[in-house]
C-alpha positions in Angstrom: 115.2 135.0 77.4 114.2 138.0 79.5 115.5 138.1 83.0 113.1 139.8 85.3 114.8 142.1 87.9 113.0 142.9 91.0 112.9 145.6 93.6 112.7 145.3 97.3 108.9 145.9 97.3 108.3 143.6 94.4 110.2 140.8 96.3 108.3 141.5 99.6 105.0 141.3 97.7 106.1 138.0 95.8 107.3 136.3 99.1 104.5 138.0 101.3 107.0 139.6 103.5 107.4 142.9 105.1 110.0 145.1 103.1 112.1 145.6 106.2 112.5 141.8 106.5 113.6 141.6 102.7 116.2 144.4 103.4 117.5 142.3 106.6 117.6 139.0 104.7 119.4 140.7 101.7 121.9 142.4 104.0 122.5 138.8 105.8 123.0 137.3 102.5 120.1 135.1 102.9 118.3 136.4 99.7 120.7 136.8 96.7 120.8 140.4 95.5 122.9 143.2 94.3 123.1 146.5 95.8 123.5 149.7 93.7 124.1 152.6 95.9 121.1 152.5 98.3 119.1 150.3 96.1 118.7 146.6 96.1 118.0 144.6 93.0 117.0 140.8 92.8 116.8 138.4 89.9 113.4 136.7 90.1 114.8 133.3 88.9 117.3 133.5 91.8 114.4 134.0 94.2 112.4 131.2 92.6 115.4 129.0 93.0 115.8 129.9 96.6 112.2 129.1 97.2 112.6 125.8 95.4 115.6 124.7 97.4 113.8 125.6 100.7 110.7 123.6 99.8 113.1 120.5 98.9 115.0 120.9 102.2 111.7 121.1 104.0 110.2 118.0 102.6 113.5 116.2 103.2 113.3 117.1 107.0 109.7 116.1 107.2 110.3 112.7 105.5 113.2 112.0 107.8 111.1 113.0 110.9 108.4 110.5 109.6 110.7 107.7 109.0 112.1 107.9 112.7 108.8 108.1 114.3 
């Protein structure tokens, strides 16, 4: 199994975010990553998991809102 490691630029492109936003989210701990000196690195599978969890939470919120309407 090959684990893909991504740079800030690659994560920004993948998530369609500005690089500065990726830096900020990583510093805040909202995107899982590791800092080596001045360089951030991210596991693609961790980014994918974060996205999946976010989508699941969003769907749950929407379903709850629909059931109370």
